[in-house]
C-alpha positions as CSV (number, residue, x, y, z in Angstrom):
1,M,112.6,91.0,58.0
2,I,112.6,87.6,59.9
3,A,109.3,85.8,59.6
4,G,107.9,83.2,61.5
5,A,105.8,82.0,64.4
6,V,106.9,83.2,67.5
7,A,108.9,80.8,69.5
8,L,106.9,81.3,72.8
9,G,106.2,77.8,73.8
10,V,103.0,78.0,71.1
11,P,103.4,75.0,68.5
12,C,104.2,76.5,64.9
13,E,100.9,76.8,62.7
14,A,100.8,74.6,59.8
15,G,102.0,77.5,57.0
16,A,104.3,79.6,59.3
17,Q,107.6,80.5,58.1
18,S,110.2,79.2,59.9
19,T,111.0,80.7,63.5
20,A,114.2,83.3,63.4
21,P,116.1,84.1,66.7
22,R,115.3,86.6,69.0
23,P,117.2,89.8,67.8
24,A,118.9,91.4,70.8
25,S,117.6,94.5,71.2
26,G,114.5,91.9,72.6
27,A,112.3,93.7,71.1
28,I,109.9,91.3,68.2
29,Y,106.6,92.1,66.8
30,T,103.5,89.4,65.5
31,C,100.9,89.3,63.7
32,I,98.5,87.5,61.5
33,D,98.9,88.2,58.0
34,A,96.4,87.9,55.2
35,Q,96.8,84.3,54.2
36,G,96.6,83.6,58.3
37,R,100.2,83.2,59.0
38,L,101.7,84.3,62.2
39,L,104.3,85.9,61.5
40,S,107.5,87.5,63.5
41,S,110.0,90.0,62.8
42,D,112.4,92.3,65.0
43,R,110.8,95.6,63.3
44,P,107.5,96.4,62.7
45,I,106.0,93.8,59.9
46,A,105.5,95.4,56.4
47,E,102.7,92.7,55.3
48,C,100.5,93.4,58.5
49,R,101.1,97.1,57.8
50,D,97.0,96.9,57.6
51,R,96.2,94.9,60.3
52,V,96.8,94.8,64.5
53,Q,100.4,94.1,65.4
54,R,101.6,93.1,68.7
55,E,105.2,93.7,70.5
56,L,106.4,91.8,73.0
57,T,109.0,91.7,75.3
58,P,111.5,88.8,75.4
59,T,110.0,87.0,78.0
60,G,106.8,87.0,75.7
61,T,104.6,89.9,77.6
62,V,102.8,91.9,75.4
63,R,104.1,95.4,75.7
64,R,102.3,97.2,73.1
65,V,99.4,96.8,70.7
66,I,100.0,98.8,67.5
67,P,96.4,99.3,65.7
68,P,96.3,99.4,61.8
69,P,96.6,103.1,60.1
70,P,93.1,104.3,59.8
71,T,90.7,104.4,57.3
72,P,89.4,107.1,55.4
73,E,85.9,107.1,57.1
74,E,87.8,106.3,60.4
75,R,89.8,109.6,59.6
76,E,87.1,111.7,58.4
77,R,85.3,110.4,61.4
78,E,88.5,111.5,63.5
79,A,88.6,115.2,61.7
80,A,85.0,115.8,62.4
81,R,85.3,114.8,66.4
82,Q,88.4,117.0,66.4
83,R,86.3,119.9,64.7
84,S,83.4,119.4,66.9
85,E,85.6,120.0,70.5
86,A,87.5,123.0,68.9
87,E,83.9,124.5,68.2
88,A,82.8,123.8,71.9
89,A,86.2,124.5,73.5
90,A,86.5,128.3,71.6
91,R,82.4,128.9,72.8
92,A,83.0,127.7,76.1
93,A,86.4,130.3,76.1
94,E,83.9,132.9,74.6
95,E,81.3,132.3,76.8
96,R,84.2,133.0,79.7
97,R,85.0,136.0,78.2
98,R,81.5,137.6,77.9
99,E,80.9,136.5,81.1
100,Q,84.5,138.3,82.5
101,L,83.2,141.6,80.8
102,L,79.6,141.2,82.1
103,L,81.1,141.0,85.7
104,A,83.3,144.1,85.1
105,R,80.5,145.8,83.3
106,Y,78.3,145.7,86.3
107,P,80.1,145.2,89.6
108,D,76.9,145.0,92.2
109,E,73.2,145.2,90.9
110,A,72.2,148.1,91.5
111,T,74.9,149.6,88.5
112,H,73.2,147.1,86.6
113,Q,69.3,148.1,87.3
114,R,70.4,151.6,87.1
115,A,71.7,150.7,83.0
116,R,68.1,149.1,82.3
117,A,66.4,151.9,83.6
118,A,68.2,154.1,81.8
119,A,67.8,151.5,78.3
120,L,64.3,151.5,79.1
121,Q,64.6,155.6,79.2
122,Q,65.6,155.7,75.8
123,V,62.9,153.7,74.3
124,Q,60.4,155.3,76.2
125,A,61.7,158.6,75.3
126,V,61.0,157.7,71.5
127,I,57.8,156.0,72.1
128,D,56.4,159.2,74.0
129,S,57.7,161.6,70.6
130,A,56.1,159.0,68.2
131,R,52.2,158.8,70.6
132,Q,53.0,163.1,70.5
133,H,53.1,162.9,66.5
134,T,50.3,160.1,66.4
135,A,48.1,162.5,67.9
136,Q,48.7,165.0,65.6
137,L,48.3,162.7,62.4
138,E,44.9,162.2,64.2
139,R,44.1,165.8,64.7
140,E,44.7,166.2,61.1
141,K,42.1,163.3,60.0
142,Q,39.4,164.8,62.1
143,R,40.2,168.2,60.4
144,L,40.4,166.5,56.9
145,D,37.1,164.5,58.0
146,E,35.4,167.8,58.3
147,E,36.5,169.1,55.3
148,L,34.9,165.7,53.5
149,E,31.7,166.4,55.1
150,F,31.1,169.1,52.8
151,Y,30.8,166.6,50.1
152,R,28.9,163.8,51.7
153,R,25.9,163.7,49.4
154,D,28.9,163.0,46.8
155,P,32.2,161.7,47.7
156,A,33.6,161.8,44.3
157,S,33.6,165.7,43.7
158,A,35.7,166.3,46.6
159,P,39.2,167.9,45.7
160,P,42.1,165.5,45.0
161,A,44.3,167.6,46.4
162,L,41.6,166.5,49.9
163,K,41.6,163.1,48.8
164,Q,45.3,162.9,48.8
165,R,46.4,164.2,52.0
166,M,43.4,161.8,53.6
167,A,45.7,159.0,51.8
168,Q,48.7,160.4,53.0
169,N,47.7,160.8,56.3
170,A,46.2,157.2,56.2
171,E,49.5,155.9,55.0
172,Q,51.6,157.7,58.0
173,R,49.0,156.4,60.7
174,Q,49.6,153.0,60.0
175,L,53.2,153.8,59.4
176,Q,53.1,155.2,63.0
177,A,51.3,152.5,64.5
178,Q,53.5,150.1,63.1
179,F,56.8,152.0,64.5
180,L,54.9,152.2,67.8
181,A,54.6,148.3,68.0
182,D,57.9,147.6,67.3
183,Q,59.1,150.1,70.2
184,E,57.0,148.2,72.2
185,R,58.7,145.0,71.1
186,E,61.8,146.4,71.6
187,K,61.2,147.3,75.6
188,T,60.0,144.1,76.2
189,R,63.6,142.6,74.5
190,I,65.9,144.8,76.5
191,E,63.5,143.9,79.5
192,E,64.1,140.0,78.9
193,R,67.9,140.5,77.9
194,Y,68.9,142.2,81.7
195,D,66.7,139.8,83.0
196,A,69.0,137.0,81.5
197,E,72.0,139.2,82.2
198,L,71.2,139.2,86.0
199,R,70.6,135.8,86.3
200,T,74.3,135.1,84.9
201,L,75.4,137.9,87.3
202,R,73.9,136.6,90.6
203,R,75.7,133.2,89.5
204,L,79.0,135.4,89.0
205,W,78.9,137.5,92.2
206,A,78.0,133.8,94.2
207,A,81.3,132.3,92.3
208,P,84.2,132.1,95.2
209,D,86.4,133.9,92.9
210,A,84.1,136.2,91.8
211,G,85.8,139.3,94.0
212,P,85.4,141.7,96.7
213,S,82.9,143.4,94.6
214,A,80.3,140.8,95.0
215,P,77.0,141.4,96.6
216,A,75.5,138.9,99.5
217,A,72.7,137.4,98.2
218,S,69.2,139.3,99.0
219,G,65.6,138.8,97.4
220,P,64.1,136.2,95.2
221,A,66.3,134.5,92.7
222,Q,64.8,137.6,89.4
223,G,64.0,140.3,91.8
224,P,61.7,143.3,91.0
225,A,62.1,144.8,87.6
226,P,61.9,148.8,88.0
227,T,58.9,150.8,87.0
228,P,58.7,151.1,83.4
229,I,58.9,155.1,83.0
230,R,55.4,156.4,81.0
C-alpha cells in the first residue's frame, strides 16, 4: 500500500506520510486514520477499515464514498428492519391471496347474500332446537314444583330423589340458557363477518381488473342485511 497525503493541489498535513505516485489504473483511496493523518493508496486502506474512505478519480473527483463496516448494533438494527419488511410483505401477499379467494368464491353480491342466509339458518336451527329443549325443561320444572308442593310445610321431608331431579333440572336450565346466549353471539359474529367481507368484496368488484363478473355498484355502501330466519 502506498500511503501519504493526496497530491490534489492540497498541501500535506503535518505528520502525514510522503505522497506516493498515482497508480496506472487511476484509482486512489484516501482517508484520515486514527492519528489524524491523511493517507492515500491504490487500494482500500487497511488502517482505515473502521472509518470512511473515498475513492477518487485521477482528476481528484470523488468517485464513491466507502463507509466503514457496520457495528454489531447497526447489523442487528438492519436485520430487524429486513425482518419487519419481510413480514409486512408476507402479510400483504397473504391478504392479496385471501382477497382473490374471496372474489372467486363470491363473484357477485347475490351469491354472498345467499351464503350469509345459509350460515344464519344453520345457527337458527340450532337455536330453535335448544329453545324446544328449554321449554321441556321448564315443563319438567313445573311438574317438580307441583310435586314439591306436597312438602311445602316441611321441605326437608321431600324425597332425596325429588331433590336430586330438581337440582339436575336447575343445572340443565342454566346450561341451556348459556348455550342459547352463545348461539346468539354466534349469529352476531356471522353477521359481522359477512358485513366485513361485503365491504371488501364491493371494493374488489369495483376494481378495474375485477373481471366481467363484477356487478354494477348499487344501493348504500353497507346494503340491507337479510331478515334472520326465526
